[in-house]
N, CA, C and O atoms as a GROMACS GRO file, in nm:
protein
  464
    1MET      N    1   0.964   1.104  -0.911
    1MET     CA    2   0.988   1.178  -0.787
    1MET      C    3   1.131   1.157  -0.740
    1MET      O    4   1.198   1.062  -0.780
    2LYS      N    5   1.176   1.248  -0.655
    2LYS     CA    6   1.310   1.240  -0.599
    2LYS      C    7   1.299   1.212  -0.450
    2LYS      O    8   1.229   1.283  -0.378
    3PHE      N    9   1.369   1.107  -0.405
    3PHE     CA   10   1.363   1.062  -0.266
    3PHE      C   11   1.500   1.069  -0.202
    3PHE      O   12   1.600   1.026  -0.260
    4LEU      N   13   1.505   1.122  -0.082
    4LEU     CA   14   1.625   1.119   0.001
    4LEU      C   15   1.596   1.030   0.121
    4LEU      O   16   1.501   1.054   0.196
    5PHE      N   17   1.677   0.927   0.139
    5PHE     CA   18   1.670   0.841   0.256
    5PHE      C   19   1.787   0.876   0.348
    5PHE      O   20   1.902   0.876   0.304
    6VAL      N   21   1.757   0.904   0.474
    6VAL     CA   22   1.859   0.935   0.573
    6VAL      C   23   1.858   0.821   0.674
    6VAL      O   24   1.760   0.800   0.746
    7LEU      N   25   1.968   0.747   0.679
    7LEU     CA   26   1.978   0.628   0.766
    7LEU      C   27   2.072   0.658   0.882
    7LEU      O   28   2.174   0.725   0.867
    8HIS      N   29   2.036   0.605   1.001
    8HIS     CA   30   2.109   0.635   1.125
    8HIS      C   31   2.167   0.512   1.195
    8HIS      O   32   2.272   0.521   1.258
    9ASP      N   33   2.100   0.400   1.184
    9ASP     CA   34   2.134   0.282   1.266
    9ASP      C   35   2.252   0.202   1.205
    9ASP      O   36   2.282   0.215   1.087
   10PRO      N   37   2.316   0.120   1.290
   10PRO     CA   38   2.425   0.036   1.239
   10PRO      C   39   2.371  -0.066   1.138
   10PRO      O   40   2.251  -0.093   1.135
   11PRO      N   41   2.460  -0.121   1.056
   11PRO     CA   42   2.415  -0.215   0.953
   11PRO      C   43   2.357  -0.345   1.008
   11PRO      O   44   2.274  -0.409   0.944
   12TYR      N   45   2.401  -0.384   1.126
   12TYR     CA   46   2.355  -0.510   1.185
   12TYR      C   47   2.315  -0.483   1.330
   12TYR      O   48   2.365  -0.390   1.392
   13GLY      N   49   2.226  -0.564   1.382
   13GLY     CA   50   2.181  -0.548   1.521
   13GLY      C   51   2.039  -0.496   1.526
   13GLY      O   52   1.963  -0.532   1.616
   14THR      N   53   2.002  -0.411   1.432
   14THR     CA   54   1.864  -0.371   1.413
   14THR      C   55   1.836  -0.390   1.264
   14THR      O   56   1.929  -0.417   1.187
   15GLU      N   57   1.716  -0.378   1.224
   15GLU     CA   58   1.684  -0.394   1.082
   15GLU      C   59   1.646  -0.264   1.016
   15GLU      O   60   1.599  -0.264   0.902
   16ARG      N   61   1.664  -0.151   1.086
   16ARG     CA   62   1.624  -0.023   1.030
   16ARG      C   63   1.703   0.012   0.904
   16ARG      O   64   1.644   0.052   0.804
   17THR      N   65   1.834  -0.003   0.907
   17THR     CA   66   1.915   0.028   0.789
   17THR      C   67   1.887  -0.070   0.677
   17THR      O   68   1.873  -0.031   0.561
   18TYR      N   69   1.878  -0.197   0.710
   18TYR     CA   70   1.843  -0.302   0.613
   18TYR      C   71   1.710  -0.266   0.543
   18TYR      O   72   1.702  -0.268   0.420
   19ASN      N   73   1.608  -0.234   0.622
   19ASN     CA   74   1.478  -0.202   0.563
   19ASN      C   75   1.482  -0.070   0.487
   19ASN      O   76   1.414  -0.057   0.384
   20GLY      N   77   1.557   0.027   0.534
   20GLY     CA   78   1.571   0.153   0.460
   20GLY      C   79   1.632   0.133   0.322
   20GLY      O   80   1.589   0.194   0.224
   21ILE      N   81   1.732   0.048   0.315
   21ILE     CA   82   1.796   0.018   0.187
   21ILE      C   83   1.700  -0.058   0.096
   21ILE      O   84   1.694  -0.031  -0.024
   22ARG      N   85   1.627  -0.152   0.152
   22ARG     CA   86   1.527  -0.225   0.072
   22ARG      C   87   1.421  -0.130   0.018
   22ARG      O   88   1.381  -0.141  -0.098
   23TRP      N   89   1.377  -0.038   0.100
   23TRP     CA   90   1.277   0.059   0.062
   23TRP      C   91   1.330   0.147  -0.050
   23TRP      O   92   1.261   0.171  -0.150
   24ALA      N   93   1.453   0.196  -0.035
   24ALA     CA   94   1.516   0.279  -0.138
   24ALA      C   95   1.524   0.203  -0.269
   24ALA      O   96   1.498   0.260  -0.376
   25ARG      N   97   1.560   0.075  -0.263
   25ARG     CA   98   1.570  -0.006  -0.386
   25ARG      C   99   1.435  -0.016  -0.454
   25ARG      O  100   1.426  -0.006  -0.576
   26GLU      N  101   1.332  -0.036  -0.378
   26GLU     CA  102   1.197  -0.045  -0.436
   26GLU      C  103   1.155   0.086  -0.502
   26GLU      O  104   1.089   0.086  -0.606
   27MET      N  105   1.193   0.197  -0.440
   27MET     CA  106   1.159   0.326  -0.500
   27MET      C  107   1.232   0.347  -0.632
   27MET      O  108   1.180   0.411  -0.723
   28LEU      N  109   1.352   0.293  -0.643
   28LEU     CA  110   1.427   0.300  -0.769
   28LEU      C  111   1.362   0.216  -0.878
   28LEU      O  112   1.376   0.246  -0.996
   29ASP      N  113   1.291   0.113  -0.838
   29ASP     CA  114   1.227   0.024  -0.935
   29ASP      C  115   1.104   0.089  -0.996
   29ASP      O  116   1.057   0.046  -1.102
   30GLU      N  117   1.052   0.192  -0.933
   30GLU     CA  118   0.936   0.264  -0.989
   30GLU      C  119   0.987   0.357  -1.099
   30GLU      O  120   1.097   0.411  -1.089
   31ASP      N  121   0.907   0.376  -1.203
   31ASP     CA  122   0.947   0.457  -1.318
   31ASP      C  123   0.991   0.598  -1.278
   31ASP      O  124   0.921   0.670  -1.208
   32GLU      N  125   1.107   0.634  -1.326
   32GLU     CA  126   1.162   0.769  -1.321
   32GLU      C  127   1.189   0.824  -1.181
   32GLU      O  128   1.214   0.944  -1.167
   33ASN      N  129   1.185   0.741  -1.077
   33ASN     CA  130   1.224   0.788  -0.945
   33ASN      C  131   1.376   0.801  -0.937
   33ASN      O  132   1.450   0.725  -0.999
   34GLU      N  133   1.420   0.899  -0.860
   34GLU     CA  134   1.562   0.914  -0.830
   34GLU      C  135   1.577   0.902  -0.678
   34GLU      O  136   1.491   0.944  -0.602
   35VAL      N  137   1.691   0.841  -0.637
   35VAL     CA  138   1.713   0.817  -0.494
   35VAL      C  139   1.855   0.857  -0.456
   35VAL      O  140   1.952   0.830  -0.528
   36LYS      N  141   1.865   0.922  -0.341
   36LYS     CA  142   1.993   0.949  -0.275
   36LYS      C  143   1.979   0.895  -0.134
   36LYS      O  144   1.872   0.900  -0.074
   37VAL      N  145   2.091   0.841  -0.081
   37VAL     CA  146   2.093   0.787   0.054
   37VAL      C  147   2.207   0.853   0.130
   37VAL      O  148   2.321   0.855   0.083
   38PHE      N  149   2.177   0.907   0.248
   38PHE     CA  150   2.277   0.970   0.333
   38PHE      C  151   2.290   0.884   0.459
   38PHE      O  152   2.191   0.854   0.526
   39LEU      N  153   2.414   0.846   0.491
   39LEU     CA  154   2.443   0.762   0.607
   39LEU      C  155   2.499   0.849   0.720
   39LEU      O  156   2.600   0.918   0.703
   40PHE      N  157   2.432   0.844   0.834
   40PHE     CA  158   2.470   0.918   0.953
   40PHE      C  159   2.513   0.822   1.063
   40PHE      O  160   2.477   0.704   1.059
   41GLY      N  161   2.588   0.870   1.160
   41GLY     CA  162   2.621   0.792   1.278
   41GLY      C  163   2.673   0.652   1.246
   41GLY      O  164   2.760   0.636   1.159
   42ASP      N  165   2.621   0.553   1.315
   42ASP     CA  166   2.666   0.416   1.295
   42ASP      C  167   2.629   0.360   1.158
   42ASP      O  168   2.683   0.257   1.118
   43ALA      N  169   2.539   0.425   1.088
   43ALA     CA  170   2.503   0.378   0.952
   43ALA      C  171   2.619   0.390   0.855
   43ALA      O  172   2.620   0.322   0.753
   44VAL      N  173   2.720   0.475   0.885
   44VAL     CA  174   2.834   0.487   0.793
   44VAL      C  175   2.910   0.354   0.782
   44VAL      O  176   2.976   0.329   0.682
   45ILE      N  177   2.902   0.270   0.884
   45ILE     CA  178   2.967   0.139   0.880
   45ILE      C  179   2.905   0.054   0.769
   45ILE      O  180   2.969  -0.039   0.719
   46SER      N  181   2.782   0.084   0.732
   46SER     CA  182   2.713   0.009   0.626
   46SER      C  183   2.789   0.014   0.495
   46SER      O  184   2.782  -0.080   0.415
   47ALA      N  185   2.860   0.122   0.471
   47ALA     CA  186   2.929   0.140   0.345
   47ALA      C  187   3.070   0.083   0.346
   47ALA      O  188   3.143   0.096   0.247
   48MET      N  189   3.111   0.019   0.456
   48MET     CA  190   3.246  -0.037   0.460
   48MET      C  191   3.258  -0.157   0.369
   48MET      O  192   3.175  -0.248   0.372
   49ASP      N  193   3.362  -0.157   0.288
   49ASP     CA  194   3.392  -0.269   0.199
   49ASP      C  195   3.446  -0.386   0.280
   49ASP      O  196   3.499  -0.368   0.390
   50GLY      N  197   3.434  -0.505   0.227
   50GLY     CA  198   3.494  -0.622   0.287
   50GLY      C  199   3.411  -0.688   0.396
   50GLY      O  200   3.464  -0.769   0.472
   51GLN      N  201   3.284  -0.656   0.408
   51GLN     CA  202   3.199  -0.720   0.508
   51GLN      C  203   3.182  -0.869   0.472
   51GLN      O  204   3.152  -0.904   0.358
   52LYS      N  205   3.200  -0.953   0.572
   52LYS     CA  206   3.182  -1.097   0.552
   52LYS      C  207   3.072  -1.143   0.646
   52LYS      O  208   3.088  -1.142   0.768
   53THR      N  209   2.962  -1.184   0.587
   53THR     CA  210   2.848  -1.229   0.666
   53THR      C  211   2.826  -1.378   0.642
   53THR      O  212   2.866  -1.429   0.537
   54PRO      N  213   2.764  -1.447   0.736
   54PRO     CA  214   2.738  -1.590   0.717
   54PRO      C  215   2.648  -1.615   0.597
   54PRO      O  216   2.568  -1.530   0.559
   55ASN      N  217   2.661  -1.733   0.538
   55ASN     CA  218   2.574  -1.771   0.426
   55ASN      C  219   2.428  -1.757   0.468
   55ASN      O  220   2.388  -1.797   0.578
   56GLY      N  221   2.348  -1.700   0.379
   56GLY     CA  222   2.207  -1.682   0.406
   56GLY      C  223   2.173  -1.554   0.481
   56GLY      O  224   2.055  -1.525   0.501
   57TYR      N  225   2.274  -1.477   0.522
   57TYR     CA  226   2.254  -1.354   0.595
   57TYR      C  227   2.278  -1.237   0.501
   57TYR      O  228   2.370  -1.241   0.420
   58TYR      N  229   2.197  -1.135   0.509
   58TYR     CA  230   2.214  -1.021   0.419
   58TYR      C  231   2.347  -0.951   0.445
   58TYR      O  232   2.400  -0.952   0.556
   59ASN      N  233   2.399  -0.888   0.339
   59ASN     CA  234   2.524  -0.814   0.346
   59ASN      C  235   2.491  -0.670   0.304
   59ASN      O  236   2.463  -0.644   0.187
   60ILE      N  237   2.495  -0.580   0.398
   60ILE     CA  238   2.454  -0.441   0.372
   60ILE      C  239   2.544  -0.374   0.266
   60ILE      O  240   2.493  -0.300   0.182
   61ALA      N  241   2.673  -0.398   0.268
   61ALA     CA  242   2.762  -0.336   0.169
   61ALA      C  243   2.722  -0.380   0.028
   61ALA      O  244   2.722  -0.299  -0.064
   62LYS      N  245   2.689  -0.508   0.010
   62LYS     CA  246   2.645  -0.556  -0.121
   62LYS      C  247   2.513  -0.491  -0.160
   62LYS      O  248   2.492  -0.460  -0.277
   63MET      N  249   2.426  -0.472  -0.063
   63MET     CA  250   2.297  -0.409  -0.092
   63MET      C  251   2.318  -0.264  -0.134
   63MET      O  252   2.248  -0.214  -0.222
   64ILE      N  253   2.414  -0.196  -0.072
   64ILE     CA  254   2.444  -0.058  -0.110
   64ILE      C  255   2.504  -0.053  -0.250
   64ILE      O  256   2.470   0.035  -0.329
   65ARG      N  257   2.592  -0.148  -0.281
   65ARG     CA  258   2.646  -0.153  -0.419
   65ARG      C  259   2.533  -0.174  -0.520
   65ARG      O  260   2.538  -0.120  -0.631
   66GLY      N  261   2.431  -0.252  -0.481
   66GLY     CA  262   2.316  -0.272  -0.566
   66GLY      C  263   2.242  -0.142  -0.593
   66GLY      O  264   2.195  -0.119  -0.704
   67LEU      N  265   2.232  -0.056  -0.491
   67LEU     CA  266   2.170   0.074  -0.511
   67LEU      C  267   2.253   0.160  -0.607
   67LEU      O  268   2.199   0.227  -0.695
   68VAL      N  269   2.384   0.156  -0.589
   68VAL     CA  270   2.473   0.231  -0.676
   68VAL      C  271   2.460   0.183  -0.820
   68VAL      O  272   2.460   0.264  -0.913
   69ASP      N  273   2.449   0.051  -0.839
   69ASP     CA  274   2.432  -0.004  -0.972
   69ASP      C  275   2.304   0.046  -1.038
   69ASP      O  276   2.296   0.052  -1.161
   70LYS      N  277   2.205   0.082  -0.957
   70LYS     CA  278   2.078   0.135  -1.009
   70LYS      C  279   2.079   0.288  -1.013
   70LYS      O  280   1.976   0.351  -1.031
   71GLU      N  281   2.200   0.346  -0.996
   71GLU     CA  282   2.222   0.488  -1.009
   71GLU      C  283   2.177   0.572  -0.889
   71GLU      O  284   2.154   0.692  -0.903
   72ALA      N  285   2.165   0.510  -0.774
   72ALA     CA  286   2.144   0.588  -0.651
   72ALA      C  287   2.276   0.652  -0.612
   72ALA      O  288   2.383   0.598  -0.641
   73GLU      N  289   2.269   0.766  -0.547
   73GLU     CA  290   2.388   0.830  -0.495
   73GLU      C  291   2.393   0.806  -0.344
   73GLU      O  292   2.293   0.825  -0.275
   74ILE      N  293   2.509   0.764  -0.294
   74ILE     CA  294   2.525   0.731  -0.152
   74ILE      C  295   2.633   0.819  -0.092
   74ILE      O  296   2.747   0.818  -0.139
   75GLY      N  297   2.599   0.894   0.012
   75GLY     CA  298   2.695   0.976   0.083
   75GLY      C  299   2.703   0.935   0.228
   75GLY      O  300   2.602   0.899   0.290
   76SER      N  301   2.823   0.940   0.283
   76SER     CA  302   2.847   0.908   0.424
   76SER      C  303   2.897   1.031   0.496
   76SER      O  304   2.989   1.098   0.449
   77CYS      N  305   2.836   1.062   0.609
   77CYS     CA  306   2.877   1.176   0.692
   77CYS      C  307   3.028   1.169   0.720
   77CYS      O  308   3.076   1.072   0.780
   78GLY      N  309   3.101   1.270   0.679
   78GLY     CA  310   3.247   1.272   0.698
   78GLY      C  311   3.287   1.272   0.845
   78GLY      O  312   3.379   1.200   0.884
   79ALA      N  313   3.219   1.353   0.926
   79ALA     CA  314   3.252   1.356   1.070
   79ALA      C  315   3.222   1.221   1.135
   79ALA      O  316   3.294   1.178   1.226
   80CYS      N  317   3.117   1.153   1.089
   80CYS     CA  318   3.080   1.021   1.144
   80CYS      C  319   3.185   0.915   1.103
   80CYS      O  320   3.220   0.828   1.182
   81LEU      N  321   3.234   0.925   0.980
   81LEU     CA  322   3.341   0.835   0.935
   81LEU      C  323   3.465   0.856   1.021
   81LEU      O  324   3.524   0.760   1.070
   82ASP      N  325   3.504   0.982   1.039
   82ASP     CA  326   3.623   1.014   1.120
   82ASP      C  327   3.610   0.962   1.264
   82ASP      O  328   3.705   0.908   1.320
   83ALA      N  329   3.492   0.980   1.322
   83ALA     CA  330   3.470   0.938   1.462
   83ALA      C  331   3.484   0.787   1.477
   83ALA      O  332   3.517   0.738   1.585
   84ARG      N  333   3.460   0.714   1.370
   84ARG     CA  334   3.468   0.568   1.374
   84ARG      C  335   3.595   0.514   1.313
   84ARG      O  336   3.612   0.392   1.300
   85GLY      N  337   3.686   0.603   1.275
   85GLY     CA  338   3.816   0.561   1.219
   85GLY      C  339   3.805   0.497   1.083
   85GLY      O  340   3.889   0.414   1.047
   86VAL      N  341   3.703   0.534   1.006
   86VAL     CA  342   3.682   0.475   0.873
   86VAL      C  343   3.737   0.572   0.769
   86VAL      O  344   3.694   0.687   0.761
   87SER      N  345   3.832   0.524   0.689
   87SER     CA  346   3.887   0.608   0.583
   87SER      C  347   3.810   0.588   0.452
   87SER      O  348   3.737   0.490   0.436
   88GLU      N  349   3.828   0.681   0.361
   88GLU     CA  350   3.759   0.669   0.232
   88GLU      C  351   3.804   0.544   0.156
   88GLU      O  352   3.730   0.493   0.071
   89ASP      N  353   3.924   0.496   0.184
   89ASP     CA  354   3.974   0.375   0.119
   89ASP      C  355   3.894   0.251   0.159
   89ASP      O  356   3.897   0.149   0.089
   90ASN      N  357   3.822   0.259   0.271
   90ASN     CA  358   3.748   0.144   0.324
   90ASN      C  359   3.599   0.143   0.289
   90ASN      O  360   3.526   0.052   0.329
   91VAL      N  361   3.553   0.244   0.216
   91VAL     CA  362   3.410   0.245   0.183
   91VAL      C  363   3.385   0.180   0.048
   91VAL      O  364   3.471   0.180  -0.040
   92ALA      N  365   3.266   0.125   0.034
   92ALA     CA  366   3.229   0.051  -0.087
   92ALA      C  367   3.234   0.140  -0.210
   92ALA      O  368   3.206   0.260  -0.204
   93LYS      N  369   3.270   0.080  -0.320
   93LYS     CA  370   3.277   0.151  -0.448
   93LYS      C  371   3.143   0.216  -0.477
   93LYS      O  372   3.038   0.154  -0.459
   94GLY      N  373   3.148   0.341  -0.523
   94GLY     CA  374   3.028   0.412  -0.557
   94GLY      C  375   2.970   0.497  -0.445
   94GLY      O  376   2.878   0.575  -0.468
   95THR      N  377   3.025   0.483  -0.324
   95THR     CA  378   2.984   0.569  -0.215
   95THR      C  379   3.090   0.676  -0.195
   95THR      O  380   3.203   0.661  -0.242
   96HIS      N  381   3.055   0.781  -0.127
   96HIS     CA  382   3.155   0.886  -0.107
   96HIS      C  383   3.140   0.953   0.029
   96HIS      O  384   3.035   0.947   0.094
   97ARG      N  385   3.248   1.018   0.071
   97ARG     CA  386   3.250   1.098   0.193
   97ARG      C  387   3.166   1.222   0.164
   97ARG      O  388   3.184   1.288   0.062
   98SER      N  389   3.075   1.251   0.253
   98SER     CA  390   2.984   1.362   0.231
   98SER      C  391   2.993   1.461   0.347
   98SER      O  392   3.084   1.453   0.430
   99SER      N  393   2.898   1.554   0.350
   99SER     CA  394   2.901   1.660   0.452
   99SER      C  395   2.760   1.708   0.482
   99SER      O  396   2.665   1.673   0.412
  100MET      N  397   2.749   1.787   0.585
  100MET     CA  398   2.620   1.848   0.618
  100MET      C  399   2.575   1.942   0.505
  100MET      O  400   2.456   1.954   0.477
  101LYS      N  401   2.672   2.007   0.442
  101LYS     CA  402   2.637   2.096   0.329
  101LYS      C  403   2.572   2.016   0.216
  101LYS      O  404   2.471   2.059   0.160
  102GLU      N  405   2.629   1.900   0.183
  102GLU     CA  406   2.570   1.819   0.077
  102GLU      C  407   2.434   1.767   0.121
  102GLU      O  408   2.341   1.763   0.041
  103LEU      N  409   2.421   1.726   0.248
  103LEU     CA  410   2.291   1.681   0.298
  103LEU      C  411   2.186   1.792   0.284
  103LEU      O  412   2.073   1.764   0.245
  104ALA      N  413   2.222   1.915   0.314
  104ALA     CA  414   2.130   2.027   0.298
  104ALA      C  415   2.090   2.042   0.150
  104ALA      O  416   1.974   2.065   0.119
  105GLN      N  417   2.187   2.029   0.061
  105GLN     CA  418   2.158   2.040  -0.083
  105GLN      C  419   2.066   1.927  -0.128
  105GLN      O  420   1.973   1.949  -0.205
  106TRP      N  421   2.093   1.805  -0.079
  106TRP     CA  422   2.010   1.692  -0.114
  106TRP      C  423   1.867   1.708  -0.060
  106TRP      O  424   1.770   1.670  -0.126
  107THR      N  425   1.856   1.765   0.060
  107THR     CA  426   1.725   1.787   0.119
  107THR      C  427   1.643   1.882   0.033
  107THR      O  428   1.524   1.860   0.010
  108ALA      N  429   1.708   1.989  -0.013
  108ALA     CA  430   1.641   2.084  -0.100
  108ALA      C  431   1.604   2.021  -0.235
  108ALA      O  432   1.501   2.056  -0.293
  109TRP      N  433   1.685   1.930  -0.285
  109TRP     CA  434   1.663   1.859  -0.411
  109TRP      C  435   1.543   1.764  -0.403
  109TRP      O  436   1.468   1.749  -0.499
  110ALA      N  437   1.526   1.701  -0.288
  110ALA     CA  438   1.427   1.592  -0.273
  110ALA      C  439   1.284   1.642  -0.270
  110ALA      O  440   1.253   1.747  -0.214
  111ASP      N  441   1.196   1.564  -0.333
  111ASP     CA  442   1.053   1.586  -0.317
  111ASP      C  443   1.007   1.530  -0.182
  111ASP      O  444   0.917   1.584  -0.118
  112LYS      N  445   1.070   1.421  -0.141
  112LYS     CA  446   1.036   1.354  -0.013
  112LYS      C  447   1.165   1.314   0.057
  112LYS      O  448   1.256   1.259  -0.004
  113THR      N  449   1.172   1.343   0.187
  113THR     CA  450   1.284   1.297   0.268
  113THR      C  451   1.231   1.194   0.367
  113THR      O  452   1.134   1.218   0.439
  114ILE      N  453   1.296   1.079   0.369
  114ILE     CA  454   1.255   0.968   0.455
  114ILE      C  455   1.366   0.945   0.557
  114ILE      O  456   1.478   0.909   0.520
  115ASN      N  457   1.335   0.965   0.685
  115ASN     CA  458   1.431   0.953   0.792
  115ASN      C  459   1.409   0.820   0.861
  115ASN      O  460   1.310   0.800   0.932
  116VAL      N  461   1.503   0.728   0.840
  116VAL     CA  462   1.487   0.591   0.894
  116VAL      C  463   1.580   0.575   1.015
  116VAL      O  464   1.583   0.468   1.077
   0.00000   0.00000   0.00000
């Protein structure tokens, strides 16, 4: 099956994005599933490279790179990146600047869309 996860919350402060990424990873572990993740609003900060978290605390950027390593596609809302002053140079390897047009295409592609 094909799954689209749409994440909205910031990487830290709530656990919605953390749990959405964990859920997406589990779906990738199932045979032949494909996963795409779209980051909206404050969730675009999740894809910023260079996050330094205390020992023992999860690091969302590393978790996103783990999804990319498992061949998930990660897109970040371009308008949301601009509003937060985040350039493409600052996003984690394997993620990309995306758009509403691409989100619409991904929605049509997906068998299931999960809005976290």
